[in-house]
VODORO-478922 format. One line per 2 residues: number of its first residue (from 1); their letters; for each residue x, y, z of N, C-alpha, C. Coordinates in steps of 0.1 Angstrom, whole numbers. Example, Ala and Ser with C-alpha at 12.3 -4.5 7.8 and 13.67 -1.06 7.14 Angstrom:
BEGIN
1) AS) 132/-57/78/123/-45/78/132/-33/78; 128/-22/71/137/-11/71/129/0/79
//
This chain:
BEGIN
1) MT) 618/1426/1093/627/1429/1097/634/1416/1107; 644/1411/1107/645/1395/1118/651/1403/1128
3) LP) 652/1393/1142/663/1398/1152/673/1391/1155; 687/1397/1153/696/1389/1151/703/1391/1170
5) KR) 710/1375/1169/715/1377/1186/726/1388/1186; 736/1391/1174/745/1404/1178/748/1412/1167
7) HR) 753/1416/1162/762/1429/1154/767/1427/1151; 769/1422/1136/779/1424/1130/778/1428/1111
9) LS) 786/1437/1107/788/1442/1094/795/1435/1088; 788/1427/1078/794/1413/1069/800/1419/1059
11) GA) 808/1415/1049/817/1418/1039/808/1421/1027; 800/1416/1028/787/1420/1017/787/1437/1023
13) GI) 783/1441/1033/778/1450/1036/790/1462/1037; 800/1456/1040/812/1470/1034/812/1471/1019
15) GL) 810/1460/1011/812/1460/998/798/1471/993; 789/1472/999/779/1476/990/782/1492/996
17) LV) 786/1494/1006/792/1509/1009/803/1511/1001; 812/1507/1000/822/1511/992/816/1512/969
19) LG) 805/1503/969/801/1505/954/792/1517/954; 785/1518/970/775/1530/967/781/1542/965
21) CE) 796/1543/972/801/1556/969/808/1560/958; 810/1546/952/821/1548/936/808/1547/929
23) LW) 799/1546/928/789/1548/917/782/1566/917; 783/1569/932/776/1581/935/786/1590/929
25) AA) 801/1583/931/813/1600/927/812/1600/912; 812/1586/900/810/1581/889/797/1592/884
27) AV) 786/1591/893/777/1595/887/774/1611/883; 780/1613/898/780/1630/894/791/1635/886
29) HA) 807/1630/882/818/1630/874/814/1634/860; 805/1620/860/803/1617/845/795/1626/837
31) EE) 782/1627/841/775/1635/837/766/1643/842; 759/1654/840/758/1668/849/740/1658/854
33) PD) 742/1655/868/725/1650/869/715/1659/867; 699/1651/871/688/1656/865/690/1661/881
35) QL) 695/1657/888/686/1658/906/699/1648/913; 700/1655/928/708/1651/934/700/1652/953
37) AS) 704/1637/956/695/1640/969/698/1635/983; 698/1638/994/705/1633/1004/692/1634/1019
39) SI) 692/1627/1026/680/1624/1038/688/1617/1046; 683/1620/1056/685/1607/1071/667/1607/1077
41) YI) 665/1597/1084/650/1593/1087/657/1591/1100; 653/1593/1115/651/1588/1125/645/1589/1133
43) RT) 642/1574/1139/632/1570/1146/631/1567/1160; 626/1573/1172/628/1566/1184/615/1561/1192
45) DS) 614/1552/1196/596/1551/1206/604/1543/1222; 596/1548/1231/590/1536/1242/593/1526/1246
47) DD) 594/1519/1231/600/1504/1234/615/1501/1232; 621/1512/1235/637/1511/1235/641/1504/1220
49) TL) 638/1513/1211/641/1511/1197/645/1523/1190; 654/1525/1185/661/1534/1181/663/1533/1165
51) VV) 660/1538/1153/665/1536/1139/670/1550/1132; 681/1549/1129/688/1560/1121/691/1555/1105
53) AP) 686/1563/1096/685/1560/1084/688/1571/1070; 701/1569/1065/705/1578/1062/703/1573/1045
55) RL) 703/1581/1036/700/1582/1016/707/1588/1010; 714/1580/999/716/1590/989/709/1584/975
57) HA) 704/1596/967/699/1595/958/705/1606/940; 704/1599/934/710/1605/919/697/1606/911
59) LL) 694/1613/903/687/1608/888/696/1615/881; 693/1604/869/712/1607/863/698/1601/846
61) PI) 701/1615/836/700/1616/824/707/1607/815; 704/1595/809/713/1587/799/713/1596/786
63) EE) 695/1595/779/695/1606/772/681/1613/770; 676/1619/762/667/1627/767/649/1626/770
65) AT) 649/1609/769/639/1606/771/638/1592/781; 653/1594/789/657/1580/794/664/1583/807
67) KL) 660/1580/821/663/1584/834/667/1573/840; 680/1576/850/686/1566/853/685/1566/868
69) NV) 684/1560/876/677/1562/891/685/1555/899; 696/1561/909/704/1551/917/703/1554/931
71) TY) 702/1542/938/698/1547/956/710/1539/961; 713/1546/974/721/1540/982/713/1542/996
73) AV) 710/1535/1005/702/1535/1013/706/1528/1026; 709/1531/1041/719/1521/1050/703/1525/1063
75) DV) 698/1514/1069/692/1511/1082/699/1505/1091; 702/1513/1101/710/1510/1115/700/1511/1121
77) WT) 696/1502/1133/691/1503/1144/698/1495/1158; 695/1501/1165/694/1492/1182/682/1492/1190
79) SA) 681/1481/1196/664/1476/1202/671/1468/1216; 660/1469/1226/661/1463/1238/648/1462/1239
81) SI) 637/1459/1228/624/1461/1228/618/1447/1235; 605/1449/1238/597/1441/1244/599/1422/1232
83) DI) 605/1428/1219/600/1416/1211/622/1411/1211; 627/1417/1215/638/1412/1215/646/1403/1230
85) MT) 638/1405/1244/635/1405/1251/629/1395/1250; 623/1389/1246/610/1376/1245/620/1368/1237
87) SA) 631/1369/1230/636/1361/1218/650/1359/1225; 654/1350/1217/668/1342/1220/677/1352/1226
89) SK) 673/1364/1223/688/1373/1227/680/1380/1244; 686/1380/1249/680/1390/1261/695/1400/1267
91) VP) 698/1405/1258/710/1417/1256/703/1427/1241; 701/1439/1246/702/1447/1233/711/1447/1221
93) VT) 703/1451/1205/707/1441/1193/712/1455/1189; 721/1456/1178/719/1468/1167/726/1457/1152
95) EQ) 718/1462/1146/717/1457/1132/724/1464/1120; 726/1465/1108/725/1473/1099/721/1465/1081
97) RD) 714/1473/1077/708/1469/1062/714/1481/1055; 719/1471/1042/731/1479/1029/716/1477/1018
99) EL) 714/1490/1015/703/1483/1004/709/1495/987; 710/1489/979/711/1490/967/698/1494/957
101) DF) 697/1507/948/682/1497/940/685/1510/928; 687/1503/918/687/1509/902/678/1512/894
103) GL) 670/1521/888/655/1519/884/659/1528/871; 654/1524/861/656/1530/845/641/1532/840
105) DH) 637/1550/838/627/1551/835/626/1558/819; 619/1551/804/619/1553/790/604/1564/793
107) AL) 605/1572/783/592/1577/781/592/1578/763; 583/1571/759/578/1573/749/563/1581/742
109) GD) 565/1595/742/551/1601/743/543/1599/756; 532/1598/756/521/1598/767/528/1584/773
111) LT) 532/1574/768/534/1565/777/554/1561/782; 556/1557/797/565/1560/801/567/1545/808
113) LS) 578/1537/809/583/1525/808/593/1522/822; 588/1515/832/601/1516/836/607/1499/845
115) GS) 618/1501/848/624/1485/854/629/1490/866; 634/1486/876/644/1480/889/646/1472/889
117) YR) 658/1475/903/661/1461/910/668/1464/920; 668/1460/931/667/1461/944/674/1450/950
119) YS) 689/1449/958/698/1448/966/700/1450/980; 697/1441/988/701/1445/1005/708/1436/1010
121) TE) 710/1436/1020/720/1426/1028/720/1429/1041; 716/1422/1047/717/1425/1066/726/1409/1068
123) PD) 733/1412/1087/739/1399/1087/728/1385/1087; 720/1384/1087/711/1372/1086/699/1371/1078
125) YV) 700/1384/1062/691/1384/1062/694/1391/1044; 695/1385/1033/699/1389/1018/683/1390/1010
127) SN) 684/1402/1003/671/1403/989/677/1404/978; 670/1401/971/670/1409/955/659/1404/951
129) GG) 656/1420/950/637/1418/940/638/1430/927; 632/1433/918/629/1435/912/613/1444/907
131) AL) 612/1454/897/601/1455/892/600/1464/878; 587/1462/872/582/1464/862/573/1472/860
133) GL) 573/1484/852/561/1491/852/555/1503/841; 545/1500/838/542/1516/831/533/1524/834
135) SY) 530/1534/827/524/1545/829/517/1554/813; 507/1556/814/500/1563/804/492/1575/804
137) EF) 497/1589/799/487/1594/802/475/1598/791; 463/1605/789/448/1605/781/443/1618/786
139) AD) 434/1619/779/422/1625/778/431/1641/781; 439/1644/776/446/1661/774/453/1658/788
141) NN) 455/1655/788/469/1649/806/460/1650/819; 444/1649/811/437/1651/822/437/1637/835
143) AS) 437/1625/823/439/1611/834/450/1602/830; 453/1594/837/462/1589/842/458/1569/846
145) FA) 469/1561/839/471/1544/844/475/1542/846; 482/1532/859/498/1530/860/492/1512/864
147) AG) 507/1507/861/503/1492/862/520/1488/866; 524/1479/878/534/1474/881/532/1462/881
149) LS) 542/1456/883/546/1439/885/558/1440/892; 565/1433/905/575/1432/912/577/1419/912
151) GS) 586/1415/922/587/1400/927/606/1406/936; 607/1391/946/613/1390/953/624/1382/959
153) SD) 630/1379/961/640/1361/963/645/1363/974; 648/1359/985/650/1367/995/656/1349/1004
155) SV) 667/1351/1013/678/1342/1023/669/1347/1035; 669/1336/1043/664/1338/1057/676/1333/1066
157) GK) 684/1341/1075/693/1333/1082/689/1332/1096; 699/1331/1106/698/1330/1122/713/1333/1128
159) AG) 714/1343/1136/730/1349/1139/730/1334/1147; 744/1332/1146/749/1320/1157/743/1307/1149
161) DP) 736/1303/1141/732/1292/1135/737/1290/1124; 751/1287/1116/752/1289/1102/745/1275/1093
163) GF) 740/1269/1099/730/1258/1091/718/1263/1090; 714/1273/1095/697/1277/1095/697/1287/1077
165) DE) 689/1286/1075/687/1288/1056/678/1288/1051; 669/1295/1049/655/1296/1047/652/1305/1037
167) AV) 637/1302/1028/641/1309/1018/624/1317/1019; 624/1327/1010/612/1338/1013/607/1341/995
169) GT) 600/1341/989/593/1345/975/583/1357/976; 583/1365/967/573/1376/970/571/1379/956
171) VG) 557/1377/949/553/1383/938/542/1392/940; 539/1407/932/528/1416/931/524/1423/921
173) GR) 519/1430/922/510/1437/915/505/1453/916; 504/1461/906/498/1474/918/493/1483/899
175) LS) 480/1486/903/468/1495/893/465/1503/897; 468/1517/889/464/1529/896/458/1536/884
177) FS) 448/1540/887/439/1553/881/440/1567/885; 443/1574/882/441/1588/884/432/1599/877
179) QV) 421/1610/882/412/1617/873/410/1634/877; 417/1641/868/411/1652/871/397/1654/873
181) LG) 387/1656/884/379/1660/887/372/1676/885; 384/1682/881/383/1700/880/391/1705/881
183) KE) 393/1715/879/403/1726/878/414/1725/893; 406/1722/907/410/1723/916/411/1706/923
185) TV) 402/1696/916/401/1682/919/407/1672/915; 413/1662/926/423/1650/918/419/1639/924
187) AV) 417/1628/921/415/1609/928/420/1606/924; 423/1598/936/432/1585/922/424/1574/932
189) LI) 427/1562/926/423/1549/927/434/1541/926; 436/1529/934/448/1522/937/447/1506/944
191) YE) 444/1498/937/449/1487/940/459/1477/937; 465/1471/951/476/1464/952/472/1449/955
193) LA) 484/1437/951/484/1421/952/494/1419/954; 493/1409/963/507/1404/967/506/1392/973
195) RA) 516/1382/969/515/1366/972/528/1367/977; 533/1361/991/546/1358/995/542/1338/998
197) RG) 556/1339/997/556/1317/995/566/1317/1006; 571/1307/1014/580/1303/1017/584/1304/1034
199) YL) 592/1309/1043/597/1311/1059/592/1327/1056; 578/1322/1069/567/1337/1069/573/1340/1083
201) AS) 578/1332/1092/579/1339/1105/593/1346/1110; 597/1347/1124/610/1347/1128/619/1339/1134
203) PY) 631/1334/1128/640/1325/1138/637/1331/1152; 636/1344/1154/643/1346/1170/631/1346/1177
205) RY) 616/1346/1174/606/1349/1186/598/1331/1188; 598/1334/1199/594/1318/1210/577/1326/1212
207) VA) 572/1312/1212/557/1313/1217/558/1304/1232; 550/1310/1240/551/1299/1254/534/1291/1250
209) IG) 536/1278/1254/526/1273/1256/523/1269/1271; 511/1277/1275/510/1273/1288/513/1288/1296
211) GD) 511/1287/1309/516/1299/1319/509/1311/1317; 518/1321/1318/514/1331/1313/511/1338/1300
213) GR) 515/1330/1292/518/1336/1279/532/1345/1273; 538/1343/1279/555/1352/1281/567/1338/1281
215) CT) 576/1338/1269/585/1328/1272/596/1335/1279; 602/1321/1287/614/1332/1299/629/1323/1291
217) AP) 626/1313/1284/637/1309/1275/634/1297/1263; 641/1296/1251/637/1285/1245/633/1273/1248
219) YG) 627/1264/1237/624/1253/1238/637/1243/1244; 641/1236/1253/652/1227/1257/655/1235/1272
221) EQ) 652/1248/1271/665/1255/1280/654/1264/1293; 643/1257/1295/633/1262/1303/635/1253/1314
223) GT) 635/1257/1328/631/1247/1338/619/1238/1337; 618/1228/1348/600/1222/1349/586/1226/1351
225) LG) 593/1240/1356/583/1250/1366/574/1257/1353; 586/1262/1344/580/1271/1332/571/1265/1320
227) PL) 569/1279/1312/561/1269/1301/568/1264/1291; 561/1252/1283/568/1250/1271/569/1261/1260
229) CV) 583/1263/1253/585/1277/1244/589/1271/1233; 582/1272/1222/585/1264/1210/587/1280/1200
231) PE) 595/1275/1190/598/1285/1174/580/1291/1171; 585/1302/1169/571/1309/1160/570/1298/1150
233) AT) 556/1295/1147/552/1288/1134/541/1296/1126; 542/1303/1115/528/1306/1104/533/1300/1091
235) PG) 518/1299/1086/513/1296/1073/528/1299/1064; 527/1291/1050/538/1294/1044/533/1301/1033
237) TR) 525/1302/1029/523/1315/1022/512/1321/1027; 511/1337/1019/499/1349/1025/501/1352/1018
239) LR) 486/1360/1009/479/1370/998/472/1378/1006; 481/1391/999/472/1406/1005/464/1405/996
241) HA) 457/1420/996/447/1428/990/447/1443/997; 450/1449/988/448/1462/991/440/1475/985
243) LA) 432/1483/988/422/1490/977/421/1504/985; 424/1513/975/424/1529/986/423/1537/978
245) LE) 423/1545/977/410/1559/971/417/1568/979; 420/1580/975/428/1592/977/424/1607/969
247) LR) 416/1616/976/415/1631/967/421/1639/976; 422/1649/965/431/1661/967/417/1674/961
249) HA) 417/1684/970/411/1696/964/421/1703/968; 418/1721/960/427/1733/959/419/1745/964
251) FG) 420/1750/972/413/1764/979/418/1774/974; 415/1782/966/425/1788/957/440/1788/953
253) AS) 446/1796/955/462/1796/953/473/1795/965; 464/1796/979/477/1791/990/475/1779/996
255) WS) 458/1773/994/451/1764/1004/449/1750/993; 456/1741/1002/447/1725/999/449/1716/1006
257) IG) 436/1709/1004/431/1696/1017/431/1682/1008; 437/1670/1016/439/1657/1009/432/1652/1019
259) GG) 423/1636/1012/423/1627/1022/425/1617/1014; 421/1601/1026/424/1592/1019/420/1579/1025
261) YR) 416/1569/1020/408/1557/1028/415/1542/1023; 421/1536/1028/430/1522/1023/423/1509/1033
263) FY) 421/1500/1025/417/1489/1031/424/1474/1028; 425/1467/1037/436/1457/1031/432/1444/1040
265) LD) 431/1432/1031/428/1419/1038/436/1411/1031; 443/1401/1039/451/1393/1037/439/1378/1040
267) DW) 447/1369/1038/442/1348/1038/444/1349/1052; 453/1356/1060/457/1349/1075/445/1357/1082
269) SL) 431/1360/1073/422/1371/1079/424/1382/1092; 438/1385/1085/440/1401/1094/434/1414/1079
271) QS) 425/1422/1088/420/1429/1079/426/1444/1089; 427/1452/1079/428/1471/1085/425/1479/1076
273) HT) 421/1489/1083/418/1504/1080/426/1513/1080; 429/1525/1071/437/1537/1073/430/1547/1068
275) LK) 429/1554/1075/423/1568/1075/435/1583/1073; 432/1586/1062/445/1594/1061/438/1611/1056
277) AE) 445/1626/1063/438/1635/1063/449/1646/1059; 449/1658/1052/463/1665/1049/456/1676/1048
279) LG) 463/1686/1054/460/1704/1049/474/1709/1047; 473/1714/1032/487/1722/1024/480/1739/1028
281) WL) 494/1747/1031/490/1760/1030/509/1763/1024; 508/1769/1012/517/1779/1003/519/1792/1010
283) IE) 525/1791/1019/530/1802/1027/535/1815/1016; 542/1811/1004/550/1821/997/550/1813/982
285) AD) 554/1816/976/563/1805/962/569/1795/961; 581/1793/974/587/1784/973/586/1785/989
287) TM) 576/1783/993/576/1777/1010/562/1772/1013; 563/1761/1016/550/1753/1018/554/1747/1032
289) LA) 541/1748/1039/540/1739/1052/523/1728/1053; 527/1718/1056/518/1707/1055/517/1702/1070
291) AR) 502/1700/1076/501/1692/1086/490/1678/1080; 495/1665/1088/491/1656/1084/489/1650/1099
293) YR) 475/1640/1093/469/1630/1101/468/1615/1093; 469/1602/1103/466/1592/1102/463/1581/1113
295) FY) 453/1579/1112/444/1567/1119/446/1556/1110; 449/1545/1117/453/1533/1112/443/1517/1124
297) TQ) 438/1513/1119/434/1501/1130/439/1489/1125; 436/1476/1131/437/1461/1124/431/1453/1133
299) GA) 422/1445/1135/422/1431/1140/431/1424/1142; 432/1410/1144/444/1401/1145/447/1388/1137
301) AE) 454/1389/1133/453/1370/1126/450/1357/1129; 438/1354/1121/435/1343/1127/444/1331/1135
303) HY) 458/1326/1137/467/1323/1142/470/1329/1155; 467/1342/1160/473/1350/1169/465/1349/1184
305) RA) 473/1344/1192/470/1343/1203/479/1352/1217; 471/1359/1222/480/1363/1235/485/1352/1243
307) VY) 480/1342/1246/476/1328/1256/479/1317/1244; 485/1307/1247/484/1295/1238/477/1284/1250
309) LT) 467/1276/1254/469/1275/1266/470/1252/1260; 472/1251/1247/476/1241/1241/487/1241/1224
311) PQ) 493/1231/1223/502/1232/1210/492/1235/1203; 494/1242/1189/486/1247/1179/500/1245/1161
313) PH) 492/1238/1155/503/1238/1138/506/1255/1140; 501/1266/1137/510/1277/1138/506/1289/1150
315) VT) 517/1291/1154/514/1296/1168/518/1310/1165; 517/1318/1174/527/1333/1169/523/1344/1182
317) TD) 531/1353/1187/524/1363/1201/533/1376/1189; 533/1377/1178/538/1391/1175/529/1399/1176
319) KE) 536/1413/1182/523/1424/1183/517/1430/1169; 524/1431/1161/521/1430/1147/510/1428/1140
321) LS) 508/1413/1146/499/1401/1139/486/1405/1149; 487/1412/1160/481/1414/1170/471/1431/1166
323) PL) 455/1429/1176/452/1439/1170/452/1449/1177; 457/1463/1167/461/1473/1172/457/1484/1165
325) SS) 455/1498/1168/457/1510/1167/465/1519/1165; 463/1526/1155/476/1539/1159/472/1551/1155
327) HR) 476/1561/1157/473/1577/1157/490/1585/1153; 492/1592/1137/499/1594/1135/496/1610/1134
329) IG) 506/1625/1140/499/1635/1136/517/1644/1128; 516/1644/1119/527/1648/1111/530/1666/1106
331) LE) 541/1671/1108/542/1687/1101/552/1686/1096; 548/1692/1081/564/1692/1070/566/1710/1068
333) LD) 576/1706/1065/579/1721/1062/584/1721/1046; 585/1725/1037/590/1723/1023/594/1735/1017
335) QR) 612/1744/1020/615/1753/1017/623/1749/1001; 621/1757/994/627/1763/980/637/1770/976
337) WP) 652/1769/973/659/1787/967/664/1782/955; 660/1792/948/662/1794/934/681/1792/929
339) LG) 687/1789/923/700/1790/923/705/1795/911; 694/1802/905/698/1807/886/680/1804/880
341) EE) 683/1803/868/672/1802/861/667/1784/855; 676/1776/862/672/1765/865/675/1757/878
343) RS) 688/1759/887/693/1753/898/682/1758/908; 680/1748/917/673/1752/928/681/1738/937
345) LR) 678/1745/952/680/1738/963/669/1741/971; 667/1724/978/653/1722/985/654/1718/994
347) AI) 650/1721/1006/652/1710/1022/638/1712/1026; 635/1697/1027/624/1688/1032/624/1688/1047
349) LS) 623/1693/1059/621/1691/1076/606/1685/1079; 604/1673/1082/594/1667/1090/595/1661/1108
351) LA) 585/1663/1111/582/1658/1126/571/1650/1130; 568/1638/1129/557/1633/1135/559/1624/1149
353) PI) 548/1626/1156/547/1616/1170/536/1603/1165; 540/1599/1171/530/1582/1164/526/1576/1182
355) FY) 513/1571/1181/509/1565/1193/503/1553/1187; 506/1538/1193/504/1530/1190/498/1526/1206
357) SY) 484/1512/1200/476/1512/1206/473/1496/1211; 478/1488/1218/474/1472/1216/464/1465/1229
359) RD) 453/1458/1223/446/1458/1225/440/1441/1233; 456/1437/1229/455/1420/1234/466/1415/1231
361) FP) 480/1422/1240/494/1423/1236/497/1419/1252; 496/1412/1259/505/1413/1276/514/1421/1277
363) PL) 524/1416/1273/538/1425/1274/536/1442/1276; 530/1448/1269/526/1457/1271/509/1462/1263
365) QS) 508/1476/1262/495/1481/1258/500/1492/1253; 512/1500/1249/509/1512/1241/524/1511/1239
367) IT) 528/1523/1229/544/1525/1225/541/1541/1216; 549/1547/1225/549/1565/1218/563/1565/1210
369) AL) 557/1565/1198/571/1571/1189/573/1584/1185; 588/1587/1182/588/1598/1173/597/1598/1156
371) EL) 590/1601/1148/601/1605/1134/603/1619/1130; 620/1615/1128/625/1626/1126/632/1625/1112
373) SA) 627/1637/1100/632/1634/1083/639/1645/1086; 652/1650/1073/655/1659/1064/661/1653/1055
375) TL) 656/1661/1044/663/1662/1032/666/1671/1023; 676/1670/1011/681/1682/1009/681/1678/992
377) VF) 677/1684/982/675/1677/972/680/1691/963; 690/1687/958/699/1697/945/697/1697/933
379) TP) 690/1700/926/682/1702/910/691/1714/899; 704/1705/896/715/1711/891/706/1725/877
//
């Protein structure tokens, strides 16, 4: 997400809001949906950033074997974070992103084909993306294989500079295999590959050459005693690999545990490791409580430096490319209320504090965040 100087809700954003509401109303009145869902996600942290993200989703039957997914989402965030204060803007920023997603699934026996299209817009960023996928169940539904291809074409702008227009293209693929290992155990293996090409820096981030590593003003505005501040520059391509293994085991009818490990590597020399653990308790038939823990750690990208003493071809002080680690502890309550033979209403509430630790980022050493989400799902 880029950092604009100021907030403005674009005409395209207003149009998306109206179109999303019209599609939602048309879907509800045209045909009985399989599922309607509404959710809101809220995140706040000690780096003066607040994110509020509502979402609407409808699963609509076209025919017995074909389903249409329609989703409208909004992200609104306000920030006076370190990234903002060290960018071209010295005041808090508010930005809104609007997104529409359309997905189509068609079942052919044990084979399911899927396709989707996504359009999102921000005041300084427009993205068009699509995906194709298939999944196949075999061995008496004890095993499944899934494959997917995705791509996006994005346009990067810069608030206050109508002449700034850069492009980013991304293509990727995903393979997964799941296997029932027994009556109580399931394993899933996942591999992901993605390649991005184009403008991969932030037009708002500046890097100090010399001094203490802090930029007090962009290039051309600093005083003679200050450091030389230049725009962030990153390589024009990035190839990413990720391999993950997940396991789930049930203990009787009420308890289950899960765990997973994910290894990530890219050609910017950034490596990361993610460990996950989960404990689930089915309190009664329609009530479940889950506790989750996730540990994440990564090294630095090869061109990241906390301080640059001399100019380099690629320079960045993005904290997300610095060596860091995080701990996330989540608690989730899932409650379902039957409304007849088939109808039901389901509520999901979750709360998760997160602690980030930065090992080589002088402006700050840690961030504490809190995530809250609430979801309502109605099945007619």
